[in-house]
mmCIF entry with sequence, helices, sheets and N, C-alpha, C, O atoms, coordinates in Angstrom:
data_MODEL
# 
_entry.id   MODEL 
# 
_entity.id                         1 
_entity.type                       polymer 
_entity.pdbx_number_of_molecules   1 
# 
_entity_poly.entity_id                      1 
_entity_poly.type                           'polypeptide(L)' 
_entity_poly.nstd_linkage                   no 
_entity_poly.nstd_monomer                   no 
_entity_poly.pdbx_seq_one_letter_code       MLHEGVVLKILPDVKHWHGATADSWFTHLAVSTNVQKGTTEWLEAVTDEEYYNLN 
_entity_poly.pdbx_seq_one_letter_code_can   MLHEGVVLKILPDVKHWHGATADSWFTHLAVSTNVQKGTTEWLEAVTDEEYYNLN 
_entity_poly.pdbx_strand_id                 A 
# 
loop_
_entity_poly_seq.entity_id 
_entity_poly_seq.num 
_entity_poly_seq.mon_id 
_entity_poly_seq.hetero 
1 1  MET n 
1 2  LEU n 
1 3  HIS n 
1 4  GLU n 
1 5  GLY n 
1 6  VAL n 
1 7  VAL n 
1 8  LEU n 
1 9  LYS n 
1 10 ILE n 
1 11 LEU n 
1 12 PRO n 
1 13 ASP n 
1 14 VAL n 
1 15 LYS n 
1 16 HIS n 
1 17 TRP n 
1 18 HIS n 
1 19 GLY n 
1 20 ALA n 
1 21 THR n 
1 22 ALA n 
1 23 ASP n 
1 24 SER n 
1 25 TRP n 
1 26 PHE n 
1 27 THR n 
1 28 HIS n 
1 29 LEU n 
1 30 ALA n 
1 31 VAL n 
1 32 SER n 
1 33 THR n 
1 34 ASN n 
1 35 VAL n 
1 36 GLN n 
1 37 LYS n 
1 38 GLY n 
1 39 THR n 
1 40 THR n 
1 41 GLU n 
1 42 TRP n 
1 43 LEU n 
1 44 GLU n 
1 45 ALA n 
1 46 VAL n 
1 47 THR n 
1 48 ASP n 
1 49 GLU n 
1 50 GLU n 
1 51 TYR n 
1 52 TYR n 
1 53 ASN n 
1 54 LEU n 
1 55 ASN n 
# 
_struct_asym.id          A 
_struct_asym.entity_id   1 
# 
loop_
_struct_conf.conf_type_id 
_struct_conf.id 
_struct_conf.pdbx_PDB_helix_id 
_struct_conf.beg_label_comp_id 
_struct_conf.beg_label_asym_id 
_struct_conf.beg_label_seq_id 
_struct_conf.pdbx_beg_PDB_ins_code 
_struct_conf.end_label_comp_id 
_struct_conf.end_label_asym_id 
_struct_conf.end_label_seq_id 
_struct_conf.pdbx_end_PDB_ins_code 
_struct_conf.beg_auth_comp_id 
_struct_conf.beg_auth_asym_id 
_struct_conf.beg_auth_seq_id 
_struct_conf.end_auth_comp_id 
_struct_conf.end_auth_asym_id 
_struct_conf.end_auth_seq_id 
_struct_conf.pdbx_PDB_helix_class 
_struct_conf.details 
_struct_conf.pdbx_PDB_helix_length 
HELX_P HELX_P1 AA1 VAL A 35 ? LYS A 37 ? VAL A 35 LYS A 37 5 ? 3 
HELX_P HELX_P2 AA2 ASP A 48 ? TYR A 52 ? ASP A 48 TYR A 52 1 ? 5 
# 
_struct_conf_type.id          HELX_P 
_struct_conf_type.criteria    ? 
_struct_conf_type.reference   ? 
# 
loop_
_atom_site.group_PDB 
_atom_site.id 
_atom_site.type_symbol 
_atom_site.label_atom_id 
_atom_site.label_alt_id 
_atom_site.label_comp_id 
_atom_site.label_asym_id 
_atom_site.label_entity_id 
_atom_site.label_seq_id 
_atom_site.pdbx_PDB_ins_code 
_atom_site.Cartn_x 
_atom_site.Cartn_y 
_atom_site.Cartn_z 
_atom_site.occupancy 
_atom_site.B_iso_or_equiv 
_atom_site.pdbx_formal_charge 
_atom_site.auth_seq_id 
_atom_site.auth_comp_id 
_atom_site.auth_asym_id 
_atom_site.auth_atom_id 
_atom_site.pdbx_PDB_model_num 
ATOM 1   N N  . MET A 1 1  ? 0.835   -1.174 -0.005  1.00 0.00 ? 1  MET A N  1 
ATOM 2   C CA . MET A 1 1  ? 0.004   0.005  0.013   1.00 0.00 ? 1  MET A CA 1 
ATOM 3   C C  . MET A 1 1  ? 0.897   1.239  -0.005  1.00 0.00 ? 1  MET A C  1 
ATOM 4   O O  . MET A 1 1  ? 1.906   1.294  0.698   1.00 0.00 ? 1  MET A O  1 
ATOM 5   N N  . LEU A 1 2  ? 0.535   2.190  -0.782  1.00 0.00 ? 2  LEU A N  1 
ATOM 6   C CA . LEU A 1 2  ? 1.280   3.433  -0.837  1.00 0.00 ? 2  LEU A CA 1 
ATOM 7   C C  . LEU A 1 2  ? 0.678   4.432  0.155   1.00 0.00 ? 2  LEU A C  1 
ATOM 8   O O  . LEU A 1 2  ? -0.530  4.460  0.393   1.00 0.00 ? 2  LEU A O  1 
ATOM 9   N N  . HIS A 1 3  ? 1.555   5.237  0.712   1.00 0.00 ? 3  HIS A N  1 
ATOM 10  C CA . HIS A 1 3  ? 1.125   6.286  1.626   1.00 0.00 ? 3  HIS A CA 1 
ATOM 11  C C  . HIS A 1 3  ? 1.657   7.619  1.118   1.00 0.00 ? 3  HIS A C  1 
ATOM 12  O O  . HIS A 1 3  ? 2.610   7.657  0.340   1.00 0.00 ? 3  HIS A O  1 
ATOM 13  N N  . GLU A 1 4  ? 1.050   8.695  1.550   1.00 0.00 ? 4  GLU A N  1 
ATOM 14  C CA . GLU A 1 4  ? 1.457   10.037 1.140   1.00 0.00 ? 4  GLU A CA 1 
ATOM 15  C C  . GLU A 1 4  ? 2.974   10.215 1.353   1.00 0.00 ? 4  GLU A C  1 
ATOM 16  O O  . GLU A 1 4  ? 3.516   9.914  2.416   1.00 0.00 ? 4  GLU A O  1 
ATOM 17  N N  . GLY A 1 5  ? 3.616   10.706 0.316   1.00 0.00 ? 5  GLY A N  1 
ATOM 18  C CA . GLY A 1 5  ? 5.032   11.001 0.384   1.00 0.00 ? 5  GLY A CA 1 
ATOM 19  C C  . GLY A 1 5  ? 5.957   9.864  -0.053  1.00 0.00 ? 5  GLY A C  1 
ATOM 20  O O  . GLY A 1 5  ? 7.172   10.047 -0.133  1.00 0.00 ? 5  GLY A O  1 
ATOM 21  N N  . VAL A 1 6  ? 5.393   8.710  -0.332  1.00 0.00 ? 6  VAL A N  1 
ATOM 22  C CA . VAL A 1 6  ? 6.202   7.566  -0.774  1.00 0.00 ? 6  VAL A CA 1 
ATOM 23  C C  . VAL A 1 6  ? 6.689   7.800  -2.205  1.00 0.00 ? 6  VAL A C  1 
ATOM 24  O O  . VAL A 1 6  ? 5.919   8.227  -3.066  1.00 0.00 ? 6  VAL A O  1 
ATOM 25  N N  . VAL A 1 7  ? 7.932   7.528  -2.446  1.00 0.00 ? 7  VAL A N  1 
ATOM 26  C CA . VAL A 1 7  ? 8.516   7.651  -3.782  1.00 0.00 ? 7  VAL A CA 1 
ATOM 27  C C  . VAL A 1 7  ? 8.954   6.249  -4.227  1.00 0.00 ? 7  VAL A C  1 
ATOM 28  O O  . VAL A 1 7  ? 9.658   5.545  -3.503  1.00 0.00 ? 7  VAL A O  1 
ATOM 29  N N  . LEU A 1 8  ? 8.527   5.869  -5.414  1.00 0.00 ? 8  LEU A N  1 
ATOM 30  C CA . LEU A 1 8  ? 8.901   4.569  -5.973  1.00 0.00 ? 8  LEU A CA 1 
ATOM 31  C C  . LEU A 1 8  ? 9.809   4.777  -7.161  1.00 0.00 ? 8  LEU A C  1 
ATOM 32  O O  . LEU A 1 8  ? 9.625   5.720  -7.930  1.00 0.00 ? 8  LEU A O  1 
ATOM 33  N N  . LYS A 1 9  ? 10.785  3.910  -7.317  1.00 0.00 ? 9  LYS A N  1 
ATOM 34  C CA . LYS A 1 9  ? 11.648  3.927  -8.488  1.00 0.00 ? 9  LYS A CA 1 
ATOM 35  C C  . LYS A 1 9  ? 11.404  2.612  -9.233  1.00 0.00 ? 9  LYS A C  1 
ATOM 36  O O  . LYS A 1 9  ? 11.683  1.534  -8.709  1.00 0.00 ? 9  LYS A O  1 
ATOM 37  N N  . ILE A 1 10 ? 10.890  2.709  -10.438 1.00 0.00 ? 10 ILE A N  1 
ATOM 38  C CA . ILE A 1 10 ? 10.639  1.539  -11.261 1.00 0.00 ? 10 ILE A CA 1 
ATOM 39  C C  . ILE A 1 10 ? 11.815  1.364  -12.205 1.00 0.00 ? 10 ILE A C  1 
ATOM 40  O O  . ILE A 1 10 ? 12.162  2.279  -12.952 1.00 0.00 ? 10 ILE A O  1 
ATOM 41  N N  . LEU A 1 11 ? 12.414  0.211  -12.173 1.00 0.00 ? 11 LEU A N  1 
ATOM 42  C CA . LEU A 1 11 ? 13.562  -0.040 -13.048 1.00 0.00 ? 11 LEU A CA 1 
ATOM 43  C C  . LEU A 1 11 ? 13.134  -0.134 -14.509 1.00 0.00 ? 11 LEU A C  1 
ATOM 44  O O  . LEU A 1 11 ? 11.975  -0.433 -14.795 1.00 0.00 ? 11 LEU A O  1 
ATOM 45  N N  . PRO A 1 12 ? 14.053  0.116  -15.431 1.00 0.00 ? 12 PRO A N  1 
ATOM 46  C CA . PRO A 1 12 ? 13.728  0.041  -16.858 1.00 0.00 ? 12 PRO A CA 1 
ATOM 47  C C  . PRO A 1 12 ? 13.186  -1.340 -17.240 1.00 0.00 ? 12 PRO A C  1 
ATOM 48  O O  . PRO A 1 12 ? 13.597  -2.361 -16.689 1.00 0.00 ? 12 PRO A O  1 
ATOM 49  N N  . ASP A 1 13 ? 12.258  -1.343 -18.190 1.00 0.00 ? 13 ASP A N  1 
ATOM 50  C CA . ASP A 1 13 ? 11.682  -2.552 -18.761 1.00 0.00 ? 13 ASP A CA 1 
ATOM 51  C C  . ASP A 1 13 ? 10.833  -3.374 -17.775 1.00 0.00 ? 13 ASP A C  1 
ATOM 52  O O  . ASP A 1 13 ? 10.602  -4.562 -17.999 1.00 0.00 ? 13 ASP A O  1 
ATOM 53  N N  . VAL A 1 14 ? 10.373  -2.747 -16.695 1.00 0.00 ? 14 VAL A N  1 
ATOM 54  C CA . VAL A 1 14 ? 9.477   -3.441 -15.760 1.00 0.00 ? 14 VAL A CA 1 
ATOM 55  C C  . VAL A 1 14 ? 8.060   -2.916 -16.038 1.00 0.00 ? 14 VAL A C  1 
ATOM 56  O O  . VAL A 1 14 ? 7.768   -1.741 -15.818 1.00 0.00 ? 14 VAL A O  1 
ATOM 57  N N  . LYS A 1 15 ? 7.179   -3.816 -16.531 1.00 0.00 ? 15 LYS A N  1 
ATOM 58  C CA . LYS A 1 15 ? 5.811   -3.430 -16.810 1.00 0.00 ? 15 LYS A CA 1 
ATOM 59  C C  . LYS A 1 15 ? 5.082   -3.278 -15.471 1.00 0.00 ? 15 LYS A C  1 
ATOM 60  O O  . LYS A 1 15 ? 5.117   -4.177 -14.631 1.00 0.00 ? 15 LYS A O  1 
ATOM 61  N N  . HIS A 1 16 ? 4.432   -2.146 -15.287 1.00 0.00 ? 16 HIS A N  1 
ATOM 62  C CA . HIS A 1 16 ? 3.718   -1.907 -14.035 1.00 0.00 ? 16 HIS A CA 1 
ATOM 63  C C  . HIS A 1 16 ? 2.493   -1.035 -14.302 1.00 0.00 ? 16 HIS A C  1 
ATOM 64  O O  . HIS A 1 16 ? 2.381   -0.394 -15.347 1.00 0.00 ? 16 HIS A O  1 
ATOM 65  N N  . TRP A 1 17 ? 1.599   -1.029 -13.352 1.00 0.00 ? 17 TRP A N  1 
ATOM 66  C CA . TRP A 1 17 ? 0.365   -0.271 -13.461 1.00 0.00 ? 17 TRP A CA 1 
ATOM 67  C C  . TRP A 1 17 ? 0.252   0.609  -12.249 1.00 0.00 ? 17 TRP A C  1 
ATOM 68  O O  . TRP A 1 17 ? 0.688   0.237  -11.160 1.00 0.00 ? 17 TRP A O  1 
ATOM 69  N N  . HIS A 1 18 ? -0.319  1.753  -12.425 1.00 0.00 ? 18 HIS A N  1 
ATOM 70  C CA . HIS A 1 18 ? -0.553  2.640  -11.294 1.00 0.00 ? 18 HIS A CA 1 
ATOM 71  C C  . HIS A 1 18 ? -1.828  3.434  -11.559 1.00 0.00 ? 18 HIS A C  1 
ATOM 72  O O  . HIS A 1 18 ? -2.164  3.742  -12.703 1.00 0.00 ? 18 HIS A O  1 
ATOM 73  N N  . GLY A 1 19 ? -2.513  3.749  -10.500 1.00 0.00 ? 19 GLY A N  1 
ATOM 74  C CA . GLY A 1 19 ? -3.724  4.536  -10.648 1.00 0.00 ? 19 GLY A CA 1 
ATOM 75  C C  . GLY A 1 19 ? -4.671  4.354  -9.508  1.00 0.00 ? 19 GLY A C  1 
ATOM 76  O O  . GLY A 1 19 ? -4.371  3.679  -8.524  1.00 0.00 ? 19 GLY A O  1 
ATOM 77  N N  . ALA A 1 20 ? -5.809  4.957  -9.649  1.00 0.00 ? 20 ALA A N  1 
ATOM 78  C CA . ALA A 1 20 ? -6.804  4.966  -8.597  1.00 0.00 ? 20 ALA A CA 1 
ATOM 79  C C  . ALA A 1 20 ? -7.669  3.708  -8.665  1.00 0.00 ? 20 ALA A C  1 
ATOM 80  O O  . ALA A 1 20 ? -7.651  2.974  -9.654  1.00 0.00 ? 20 ALA A O  1 
ATOM 81  N N  . THR A 1 21 ? -8.409  3.483  -7.615  1.00 0.00 ? 21 THR A N  1 
ATOM 82  C CA . THR A 1 21 ? -9.457  2.484  -7.608  1.00 0.00 ? 21 THR A CA 1 
ATOM 83  C C  . THR A 1 21 ? -10.770 3.211  -7.473  1.00 0.00 ? 21 THR A C  1 
ATOM 84  O O  . THR A 1 21 ? -10.788 4.427  -7.286  1.00 0.00 ? 21 THR A O  1 
ATOM 85  N N  . ALA A 1 22 ? -11.862 2.498  -7.564  1.00 0.00 ? 22 ALA A N  1 
ATOM 86  C CA . ALA A 1 22 ? -13.175 3.124  -7.522  1.00 0.00 ? 22 ALA A CA 1 
ATOM 87  C C  . ALA A 1 22 ? -13.431 3.877  -6.225  1.00 0.00 ? 22 ALA A C  1 
ATOM 88  O O  . ALA A 1 22 ? -14.220 4.822  -6.203  1.00 0.00 ? 22 ALA A O  1 
ATOM 89  N N  . ASP A 1 23 ? -12.765 3.467  -5.133  1.00 0.00 ? 23 ASP A N  1 
ATOM 90  C CA . ASP A 1 23 ? -12.997 4.130  -3.854  1.00 0.00 ? 23 ASP A CA 1 
ATOM 91  C C  . ASP A 1 23 ? -11.773 4.858  -3.318  1.00 0.00 ? 23 ASP A C  1 
ATOM 92  O O  . ASP A 1 23 ? -11.695 5.131  -2.120  1.00 0.00 ? 23 ASP A O  1 
ATOM 93  N N  . SER A 1 24 ? -10.817 5.177  -4.183  1.00 0.00 ? 24 SER A N  1 
ATOM 94  C CA . SER A 1 24 ? -9.667  5.970  -3.794  1.00 0.00 ? 24 SER A CA 1 
ATOM 95  C C  . SER A 1 24 ? -9.145  6.728  -5.008  1.00 0.00 ? 24 SER A C  1 
ATOM 96  O O  . SER A 1 24 ? -9.496  6.417  -6.146  1.00 0.00 ? 24 SER A O  1 
ATOM 97  N N  . TRP A 1 25 ? -8.316  7.708  -4.758  1.00 0.00 ? 25 TRP A N  1 
ATOM 98  C CA . TRP A 1 25 ? -7.759  8.460  -5.872  1.00 0.00 ? 25 TRP A CA 1 
ATOM 99  C C  . TRP A 1 25 ? -6.236  8.368  -5.809  1.00 0.00 ? 25 TRP A C  1 
ATOM 100 O O  . TRP A 1 25 ? -5.663  7.961  -4.798  1.00 0.00 ? 25 TRP A O  1 
ATOM 101 N N  . PHE A 1 26 ? -5.602  8.753  -6.901  1.00 0.00 ? 26 PHE A N  1 
ATOM 102 C CA . PHE A 1 26 ? -4.163  8.612  -7.036  1.00 0.00 ? 26 PHE A CA 1 
ATOM 103 C C  . PHE A 1 26 ? -3.681  9.700  -7.961  1.00 0.00 ? 26 PHE A C  1 
ATOM 104 O O  . PHE A 1 26 ? -4.291  9.946  -9.002  1.00 0.00 ? 26 PHE A O  1 
ATOM 105 N N  . THR A 1 27 ? -2.596  10.355 -7.600  1.00 0.00 ? 27 THR A N  1 
ATOM 106 C CA . THR A 1 27 ? -1.940  11.314 -8.481  1.00 0.00 ? 27 THR A CA 1 
ATOM 107 C C  . THR A 1 27 ? -0.616  10.748 -8.918  1.00 0.00 ? 27 THR A C  1 
ATOM 108 O O  . THR A 1 27 ? 0.177   10.300 -8.090  1.00 0.00 ? 27 THR A O  1 
ATOM 109 N N  . HIS A 1 28 ? -0.368  10.765 -10.214 1.00 0.00 ? 28 HIS A N  1 
ATOM 110 C CA . HIS A 1 28 ? 0.855   10.215 -10.737 1.00 0.00 ? 28 HIS A CA 1 
ATOM 111 C C  . HIS A 1 28 ? 1.697   11.362 -11.307 1.00 0.00 ? 28 HIS A C  1 
ATOM 112 O O  . HIS A 1 28 ? 1.222   12.144 -12.131 1.00 0.00 ? 28 HIS A O  1 
ATOM 113 N N  . LEU A 1 29 ? 2.920   11.446 -10.867 1.00 0.00 ? 29 LEU A N  1 
ATOM 114 C CA . LEU A 1 29 ? 3.857   12.439 -11.371 1.00 0.00 ? 29 LEU A CA 1 
ATOM 115 C C  . LEU A 1 29 ? 5.054   11.678 -11.928 1.00 0.00 ? 29 LEU A C  1 
ATOM 116 O O  . LEU A 1 29 ? 5.769   11.001 -11.190 1.00 0.00 ? 29 LEU A O  1 
ATOM 117 N N  . ALA A 1 30 ? 5.260   11.794 -13.220 1.00 0.00 ? 30 ALA A N  1 
ATOM 118 C CA . ALA A 1 30 ? 6.358   11.060 -13.860 1.00 0.00 ? 30 ALA A CA 1 
ATOM 119 C C  . ALA A 1 30 ? 7.492   12.015 -14.196 1.00 0.00 ? 30 ALA A C  1 
ATOM 120 O O  . ALA A 1 30 ? 7.259   13.104 -14.721 1.00 0.00 ? 30 ALA A O  1 
ATOM 121 N N  . VAL A 1 31 ? 8.685   11.618 -13.902 1.00 0.00 ? 31 VAL A N  1 
ATOM 122 C CA . VAL A 1 31 ? 9.884   12.391 -14.225 1.00 0.00 ? 31 VAL A CA 1 
ATOM 123 C C  . VAL A 1 31 ? 10.708  11.540 -15.192 1.00 0.00 ? 31 VAL A C  1 
ATOM 124 O O  . VAL A 1 31 ? 11.157  10.450 -14.838 1.00 0.00 ? 31 VAL A O  1 
ATOM 125 N N  . SER A 1 32 ? 10.897  12.024 -16.370 1.00 0.00 ? 32 SER A N  1 
ATOM 126 C CA . SER A 1 32 ? 11.693  11.271 -17.378 1.00 0.00 ? 32 SER A CA 1 
ATOM 127 C C  . SER A 1 32 ? 13.115  11.780 -17.383 1.00 0.00 ? 32 SER A C  1 
ATOM 128 O O  . SER A 1 32 ? 13.381  12.971 -17.541 1.00 0.00 ? 32 SER A O  1 
ATOM 129 N N  . THR A 1 33 ? 14.021  10.830 -17.205 1.00 0.00 ? 33 THR A N  1 
ATOM 130 C CA . THR A 1 33 ? 15.439  11.174 -17.285 1.00 0.00 ? 33 THR A CA 1 
ATOM 131 C C  . THR A 1 33 ? 16.040  10.348 -18.412 1.00 0.00 ? 33 THR A C  1 
ATOM 132 O O  . THR A 1 33 ? 15.454  9.355  -18.841 1.00 0.00 ? 33 THR A O  1 
ATOM 133 N N  . ASN A 1 34 ? 17.180  10.749 -18.877 1.00 0.00 ? 34 ASN A N  1 
ATOM 134 C CA . ASN A 1 34 ? 17.873  10.051 -19.956 1.00 0.00 ? 34 ASN A CA 1 
ATOM 135 C C  . ASN A 1 34 ? 16.993  9.862  -21.190 1.00 0.00 ? 34 ASN A C  1 
ATOM 136 O O  . ASN A 1 34 ? 16.976  8.782  -21.780 1.00 0.00 ? 34 ASN A O  1 
ATOM 137 N N  . VAL A 1 35 ? 16.274  10.890 -21.576 1.00 0.00 ? 35 VAL A N  1 
ATOM 138 C CA . VAL A 1 35 ? 15.366  10.794 -22.718 1.00 0.00 ? 35 VAL A CA 1 
ATOM 139 C C  . VAL A 1 35 ? 16.122  10.521 -24.007 1.00 0.00 ? 35 VAL A C  1 
ATOM 140 O O  . VAL A 1 35 ? 15.520  10.076 -24.984 1.00 0.00 ? 35 VAL A O  1 
ATOM 141 N N  . GLN A 1 36 ? 17.419  10.774 -24.036 1.00 0.00 ? 36 GLN A N  1 
ATOM 142 C CA . GLN A 1 36 ? 18.188  10.447 -25.228 1.00 0.00 ? 36 GLN A CA 1 
ATOM 143 C C  . GLN A 1 36 ? 18.249  8.937  -25.437 1.00 0.00 ? 36 GLN A C  1 
ATOM 144 O O  . GLN A 1 36 ? 18.582  8.488  -26.534 1.00 0.00 ? 36 GLN A O  1 
ATOM 145 N N  . LYS A 1 37 ? 17.938  8.146  -24.418 1.00 0.00 ? 37 LYS A N  1 
ATOM 146 C CA . LYS A 1 37 ? 17.900  6.669  -24.528 1.00 0.00 ? 37 LYS A CA 1 
ATOM 147 C C  . LYS A 1 37 ? 16.509  6.159  -24.923 1.00 0.00 ? 37 LYS A C  1 
ATOM 148 O O  . LYS A 1 37 ? 16.313  4.956  -25.093 1.00 0.00 ? 37 LYS A O  1 
ATOM 149 N N  . GLY A 1 38 ? 15.558  7.066  -25.068 1.00 0.00 ? 38 GLY A N  1 
ATOM 150 C CA . GLY A 1 38 ? 14.198  6.661  -25.428 1.00 0.00 ? 38 GLY A CA 1 
ATOM 151 C C  . GLY A 1 38 ? 13.161  7.301  -24.527 1.00 0.00 ? 38 GLY A C  1 
ATOM 152 O O  . GLY A 1 38 ? 13.490  7.825  -23.463 1.00 0.00 ? 38 GLY A O  1 
ATOM 153 N N  . THR A 1 39 ? 11.939  7.261  -24.945 1.00 0.00 ? 39 THR A N  1 
ATOM 154 C CA . THR A 1 39 ? 10.865  7.875  -24.199 1.00 0.00 ? 39 THR A CA 1 
ATOM 155 C C  . THR A 1 39 ? 10.015  6.783  -23.524 1.00 0.00 ? 39 THR A C  1 
ATOM 156 O O  . THR A 1 39 ? 10.196  5.587  -23.756 1.00 0.00 ? 39 THR A O  1 
ATOM 157 N N  . THR A 1 40 ? 9.105   7.236  -22.702 1.00 0.00 ? 40 THR A N  1 
ATOM 158 C CA . THR A 1 40 ? 8.207   6.319  -21.994 1.00 0.00 ? 40 THR A CA 1 
ATOM 159 C C  . THR A 1 40 ? 7.280   5.631  -22.966 1.00 0.00 ? 40 THR A C  1 
ATOM 160 O O  . THR A 1 40 ? 6.761   6.252  -23.893 1.00 0.00 ? 40 THR A O  1 
ATOM 161 N N  . GLU A 1 41 ? 7.076   4.344  -22.752 1.00 0.00 ? 41 GLU A N  1 
ATOM 162 C CA . GLU A 1 41 ? 6.102   3.578  -23.528 1.00 0.00 ? 41 GLU A CA 1 
ATOM 163 C C  . GLU A 1 41 ? 4.883   3.395  -22.655 1.00 0.00 ? 41 GLU A C  1 
ATOM 164 O O  . GLU A 1 41 ? 4.919   2.638  -21.685 1.00 0.00 ? 41 GLU A O  1 
ATOM 165 N N  . TRP A 1 42 ? 3.786   4.091  -22.993 1.00 0.00 ? 42 TRP A N  1 
ATOM 166 C CA . TRP A 1 42 ? 2.544   3.965  -22.228 1.00 0.00 ? 42 TRP A CA 1 
ATOM 167 C C  . TRP A 1 42 ? 1.788   2.761  -22.763 1.00 0.00 ? 42 TRP A C  1 
ATOM 168 O O  . TRP A 1 42 ? 1.531   2.665  -23.963 1.00 0.00 ? 42 TRP A O  1 
ATOM 169 N N  . LEU A 1 43 ? 1.440   1.861  -21.891 1.00 0.00 ? 43 LEU A N  1 
ATOM 170 C CA . LEU A 1 43 ? 0.794   0.612  -22.294 1.00 0.00 ? 43 LEU A CA 1 
ATOM 171 C C  . LEU A 1 43 ? -0.724  0.765  -22.325 1.00 0.00 ? 43 LEU A C  1 
ATOM 172 O O  . LEU A 1 43 ? -1.251  1.871  -22.205 1.00 0.00 ? 43 LEU A O  1 
ATOM 173 N N  . GLU A 1 44 ? -1.417  -0.357 -22.489 1.00 0.00 ? 44 GLU A N  1 
ATOM 174 C CA . GLU A 1 44 ? -2.866  -0.345 -22.667 1.00 0.00 ? 44 GLU A CA 1 
ATOM 175 C C  . GLU A 1 44 ? -3.567  0.213  -21.420 1.00 0.00 ? 44 GLU A C  1 
ATOM 176 O O  . GLU A 1 44 ? -3.109  0.030  -20.292 1.00 0.00 ? 44 GLU A O  1 
ATOM 177 N N  . ALA A 1 45 ? -4.672  0.885  -21.656 1.00 0.00 ? 45 ALA A N  1 
ATOM 178 C CA . ALA A 1 45 ? -5.516  1.374  -20.559 1.00 0.00 ? 45 ALA A CA 1 
ATOM 179 C C  . ALA A 1 45 ? -6.336  0.211  -20.015 1.00 0.00 ? 45 ALA A C  1 
ATOM 180 O O  . ALA A 1 45 ? -6.622  -0.747 -20.733 1.00 0.00 ? 45 ALA A O  1 
ATOM 181 N N  . VAL A 1 46 ? -6.713  0.300  -18.737 1.00 0.00 ? 46 VAL A N  1 
ATOM 182 C CA . VAL A 1 46 ? -7.588  -0.707 -18.197 1.00 0.00 ? 46 VAL A CA 1 
ATOM 183 C C  . VAL A 1 46 ? -9.015  -0.455 -18.670 1.00 0.00 ? 46 VAL A C  1 
ATOM 184 O O  . VAL A 1 46 ? -9.393  0.680  -18.962 1.00 0.00 ? 46 VAL A O  1 
ATOM 185 N N  . THR A 1 47 ? -9.799  -1.522 -18.741 1.00 0.00 ? 47 THR A N  1 
ATOM 186 C CA . THR A 1 47 ? -11.193 -1.391 -19.109 1.00 0.00 ? 47 THR A CA 1 
ATOM 187 C C  . THR A 1 47 ? -11.995 -0.931 -17.890 1.00 0.00 ? 47 THR A C  1 
ATOM 188 O O  . THR A 1 47 ? -11.510 -1.001 -16.761 1.00 0.00 ? 47 THR A O  1 
ATOM 189 N N  . ASP A 1 48 ? -13.221 -0.461 -18.121 1.00 0.00 ? 48 ASP A N  1 
ATOM 190 C CA . ASP A 1 48 ? -14.092 -0.101 -16.997 1.00 0.00 ? 48 ASP A CA 1 
ATOM 191 C C  . ASP A 1 48 ? -14.303 -1.302 -16.089 1.00 0.00 ? 48 ASP A C  1 
ATOM 192 O O  . ASP A 1 48 ? -14.317 -1.156 -14.866 1.00 0.00 ? 48 ASP A O  1 
ATOM 193 N N  . GLU A 1 49 ? -14.467 -2.487 -16.666 1.00 0.00 ? 49 GLU A N  1 
ATOM 194 C CA . GLU A 1 49 ? -14.687 -3.690 -15.859 1.00 0.00 ? 49 GLU A CA 1 
ATOM 195 C C  . GLU A 1 49 ? -13.465 -3.984 -14.968 1.00 0.00 ? 49 GLU A C  1 
ATOM 196 O O  . GLU A 1 49 ? -13.628 -4.308 -13.792 1.00 0.00 ? 49 GLU A O  1 
ATOM 197 N N  . GLU A 1 50 ? -12.261 -3.873 -15.511 1.00 0.00 ? 50 GLU A N  1 
ATOM 198 C CA . GLU A 1 50 ? -11.066 -4.085 -14.722 1.00 0.00 ? 50 GLU A CA 1 
ATOM 199 C C  . GLU A 1 50 ? -10.977 -3.045 -13.604 1.00 0.00 ? 50 GLU A C  1 
ATOM 200 O O  . GLU A 1 50 ? -10.671 -3.383 -12.461 1.00 0.00 ? 50 GLU A O  1 
ATOM 201 N N  . TYR A 1 51 ? -11.239 -1.806 -13.930 1.00 0.00 ? 51 TYR A N  1 
ATOM 202 C CA . TYR A 1 51 ? -11.163 -0.704 -12.965 1.00 0.00 ? 51 TYR A CA 1 
ATOM 203 C C  . TYR A 1 51 ? -12.107 -0.921 -11.807 1.00 0.00 ? 51 TYR A C  1 
ATOM 204 O O  . TYR A 1 51 ? -11.700 -0.803 -10.651 1.00 0.00 ? 51 TYR A O  1 
ATOM 205 N N  . TYR A 1 52 ? -13.355 -1.234 -12.085 1.00 0.00 ? 52 TYR A N  1 
ATOM 206 C CA . TYR A 1 52 ? -14.337 -1.383 -11.027 1.00 0.00 ? 52 TYR A CA 1 
ATOM 207 C C  . TYR A 1 52 ? -14.182 -2.662 -10.209 1.00 0.00 ? 52 TYR A C  1 
ATOM 208 O O  . TYR A 1 52 ? -14.844 -2.820 -9.183  1.00 0.00 ? 52 TYR A O  1 
ATOM 209 N N  . ASN A 1 53 ? -13.326 -3.567 -10.644 1.00 0.00 ? 53 ASN A N  1 
ATOM 210 C CA . ASN A 1 53 ? -13.088 -4.808 -9.893  1.00 0.00 ? 53 ASN A CA 1 
ATOM 211 C C  . ASN A 1 53 ? -11.768 -4.741 -9.105  1.00 0.00 ? 53 ASN A C  1 
ATOM 212 O O  . ASN A 1 53 ? -11.361 -5.739 -8.510  1.00 0.00 ? 53 ASN A O  1 
ATOM 213 N N  . LEU A 1 54 ? -11.101 -3.586 -9.095  1.00 0.00 ? 54 LEU A N  1 
ATOM 214 C CA . LEU A 1 54 ? -9.874  -3.451 -8.323  1.00 0.00 ? 54 LEU A CA 1 
ATOM 215 C C  . LEU A 1 54 ? -10.221 -3.336 -6.845  1.00 0.00 ? 54 LEU A C  1 
ATOM 216 O O  . LEU A 1 54 ? -11.268 -2.798 -6.485  1.00 0.00 ? 54 LEU A O  1 
ATOM 217 N N  . ASN A 1 55 ? -9.340  -3.841 -5.997  1.00 0.00 ? 55 ASN A N  1 
ATOM 218 C CA . ASN A 1 55 ? -9.543  -3.722 -4.554  1.00 0.00 ? 55 ASN A CA 1 
ATOM 219 C C  . ASN A 1 55 ? -8.654  -2.650 -3.984  1.00 0.00 ? 55 ASN A C  1 
ATOM 220 O O  . ASN A 1 55 ? -8.682  -2.401 -2.779  1.00 0.00 ? 55 ASN A O  1 
# 
């Protein structure tokens, strides 16, 4: 569980998901470094069904 002020570092090439659930909210702030090596690859969005079934 994440708490206010927690900072996560995701290593390169690790597929991960982040966001809110139906009963909570989430703010995502992304900082891109080393953009000369490539940009962020944003993956598929979750469906409404997936979103509403998150815990």
